C-alpha positions as CSV (number, residue, x, y, z in Angstrom):
1,X,67.8,-122.8,-2.1
2,X,68.7,-119.6,-0.8
3,X,72.9,-119.0,-0.3
4,X,73.0,-118.9,3.1
5,X,71.5,-122.5,2.9
6,X,73.9,-123.7,-0.4
7,X,77.0,-122.3,1.7
8,X,76.4,-124.5,4.2
9,X,76.0,-127.3,2.1
10,X,79.4,-126.5,0.4
11,X,81.1,-126.1,3.6
12,X,79.7,-129.5,4.3
13,X,80.7,-131.1,1.3
14,X,84.4,-129.5,1.9
15,X,84.4,-131.2,5.3
16,X,83.2,-134.5,4.0
17,X,85.6,-134.6,1.2
18,X,88.2,-133.2,3.5
19,X,87.7,-136.0,6.2
20,X,87.4,-138.8,3.7
21,X,91.4,-137.8,2.5
22,X,91.7,-138.5,6.2
23,X,90.5,-141.2,6.8
24,X,91.2,-143.3,3.3
25,X,94.7,-142.5,3.9
26,X,94.5,-144.5,7.2
27,X,93.1,-147.2,6.3
28,X,95.1,-147.7,3.5
29,X,98.1,-147.5,5.4
30,X,96.9,-150.2,7.6
31,X,95.8,-152.7,4.9
32,X,98.9,-152.1,3.0
33,X,101.5,-152.7,5.7
34,X,100.1,-156.0,5.9
35,X,99.6,-157.0,2.8
36,X,103.1,-156.2,2.2
37,X,104.9,-157.8,5.2
38,X,103.8,-160.9,4.8
39,X,104.7,-162.3,1.5
40,X,108.0,-161.4,2.8
41,X,108.2,-162.6,6.0
42,X,106.9,-166.3,4.8
43,X,109.4,-166.3,2.0
44,X,112.3,-165.2,3.9
45,X,111.5,-167.7,6.9
46,X,111.2,-170.3,3.7
47,X,114.7,-169.5,3.0
48,X,115.8,-169.8,7.2
49,X,114.2,-173.1,6.8
50,X,115.9,-174.0,3.5
51,X,118.9,-173.6,5.2
52,X,118.4,-175.4,7.8
53,X,116.9,-178.4,6.1
54,X,120.3,-178.5,3.3
55,X,122.4,-178.3,6.7
56,X,121.2,-181.2,8.1
57,X,121.0,-183.1,5.4
58,X,123.7,-181.9,3.2
59,X,125.5,-185.4,2.9
60,X,122.1,-186.3,1.0
61,X,121.9,-183.8,-1.3
62,X,125.4,-183.0,-2.1
63,X,126.4,-184.1,-5.8
64,X,122.9,-184.9,-6.4
65,X,120.0,-184.3,-8.4
66,X,118.7,-182.6,-4.9
67,X,121.5,-179.8,-5.3
68,X,119.5,-178.0,-8.5
69,X,116.0,-178.6,-6.4
70,X,117.8,-176.7,-3.9
71,X,118.7,-174.0,-5.9
72,X,115.5,-174.0,-7.4
73,X,113.4,-173.4,-4.2
74,X,116.1,-170.9,-2.9
75,X,115.5,-168.7,-6.0
76,X,111.7,-169.2,-6.0
77,X,111.8,-167.4,-2.5
78,X,114.6,-165.1,-2.9
79,X,112.4,-163.5,-6.3
80,X,109.3,-163.7,-3.8
81,X,111.4,-161.5,-1.5
82,X,112.8,-159.3,-3.8
83,X,109.3,-158.5,-5.3
84,X,107.7,-158.6,-1.7
85,X,109.9,-155.4,-1.2
86,X,109.9,-153.5,-4.2
87,X,106.0,-153.7,-3.5
88,X,106.2,-150.5,-0.2
89,X,108.3,-148.3,-2.9
90,X,104.8,-148.6,-5.4
91,X,102.3,-147.8,-2.6
92,X,104.3,-145.0,-1.3
93,X,103.7,-143.5,-4.9
94,X,100.3,-145.0,-5.0
95,X,99.5,-142.8,-2.0
96,X,101.5,-139.8,-3.3
97,X,99.6,-140.0,-6.2
98,X,96.1,-140.3,-4.6
99,X,96.7,-137.7,-2.1
100,X,97.6,-135.5,-5.1
101,X,94.8,-136.8,-7.2
102,X,92.4,-135.4,-4.1
103,X,94.5,-132.2,-3.3
104,X,93.7,-131.6,-7.3
105,X,90.2,-130.3,-6.9
106,X,88.7,-126.9,-6.6
107,X,85.7,-126.1,-3.7
108,X,82.9,-124.2,-4.8
109,X,80.0,-123.0,-3.3
110,X,77.2,-124.4,-6.3
111,X,76.9,-127.5,-6.8
112,X,79.0,-129.7,-7.2
113,X,80.7,-128.2,-4.6
114,X,83.8,-130.4,-4.9
115,X,85.5,-130.8,-8.7
116,X,88.2,-132.2,-9.6
117,X,91.0,-130.3,-12.3
118,X,91.8,-131.9,-15.3
119,X,95.2,-132.7,-13.3
120,X,93.4,-134.6,-10.9
121,X,92.2,-137.1,-13.9
122,X,95.7,-137.7,-14.7
123,X,97.0,-138.2,-10.7
124,X,94.0,-140.5,-11.0
125,X,95.1,-142.5,-13.8
126,X,98.5,-142.9,-13.2
127,X,98.0,-143.8,-9.2
128,X,95.9,-146.7,-10.2
129,X,98.5,-147.8,-13.0
130,X,101.0,-147.9,-9.7
131,X,99.0,-149.3,-7.6
132,X,98.2,-152.4,-10.1
133,X,101.3,-153.6,-10.7
134,X,101.9,-153.3,-6.9
135,X,98.7,-155.5,-6.4
136,X,100.4,-158.0,-9.6
137,X,103.7,-157.7,-7.8
138,X,102.0,-159.3,-4.7
139,X,100.5,-161.4,-6.4
140,X,103.5,-163.0,-7.8
141,X,105.3,-162.6,-4.3
142,X,102.9,-164.9,-3.5
143,X,102.7,-167.3,-6.1
144,X,106.4,-167.4,-6.1
145,X,106.4,-168.2,-2.2
146,X,103.8,-170.9,-3.1
147,X,106.6,-172.8,-5.8
148,X,109.5,-172.1,-4.0
149,X,107.6,-174.2,-0.7
150,X,106.2,-176.9,-3.5
151,X,110.2,-177.2,-4.3
152,X,111.2,-177.4,-0.6
153,X,108.8,-180.3,-0.5
154,X,110.3,-181.9,-3.9
155,X,113.7,-181.8,-2.1
156,X,112.6,-183.4,1.2
157,X,111.0,-186.0,-1.0
158,X,114.2,-186.3,-2.7
159,X,115.9,-186.9,0.9
160,X,113.5,-189.1,2.4
161,X,114.1,-191.7,-0.6
162,X,117.9,-191.1,-0.7
163,X,119.3,-190.9,2.3
164,X,122.9,-190.8,1.5
165,X,124.3,-191.0,4.8
166,X,121.3,-190.9,7.1
167,X,119.3,-187.5,6.4
168,X,116.2,-187.4,7.9
169,X,114.0,-190.7,6.4
170,X,112.8,-192.1,9.3
171,X,114.6,-195.1,8.7
172,X,117.8,-192.8,10.2
173,X,115.8,-191.4,12.2
174,X,115.0,-194.2,14.3
175,X,118.3,-195.4,13.8
176,X,119.6,-192.1,15.4
177,X,117.4,-192.5,18.2
178,X,117.9,-196.1,19.2
179,X,121.8,-195.5,18.6
180,X,121.6,-198.4,16.2
181,X,123.6,-199.2,12.8
182,X,121.2,-201.3,12.2
183,X,117.5,-202.3,11.8
C-alpha cells in the first residue's frame, strides 16, 4: 500500500471515528432520557393515586393496621422517585466519561489509524462503573415501584374487607348509589 492510499484510509478511519462519536452520543441521549423518566413518572403517579385513595378512605384507614401499609407504600414510591432522580446525574457522568474516552485517542496515518491513549482506558473503566451503577439504580427504582404498587393493592384489599365509615367497598358503593343506609 502506498502512502497516498494509506493517507486516504487514515482520513476515512478518522472521519468514521468522529462520526461514531457524534451518532453514539445522540442515540444514547434519547434512550437514556426515556429510561430515566419512566420510573419517576410512574412512581409520582403512584404517590398521587395513593394519596387520593387515602383521602377518600381515611375513615377506614386511620387507627388501623392500614396506616402502616399506607406508610410503607408511600415510602416505596418515594424511594423509587428518589432513585429515578439520581440516575440522570449518573447518566451525565457516564456520558462525560464516554466522550472523554473517545477524545483521548490519537490519530495516525499507519494502521491502526485511531489508537486509545492509556488515559482513555481509565475513562472507559470509570464510565462503565458509573453506567453500571446507573443501571442498577433504574432497576432498583422499578423494583421499588412494583413493591409500592403491591402495597397499594394490599391497602385497597384491607379497606375493601374493613369498610369502616364505608370506603370504596362494593357494598358501600351500592349504598351510596342507592342513597340507602340499608342493603
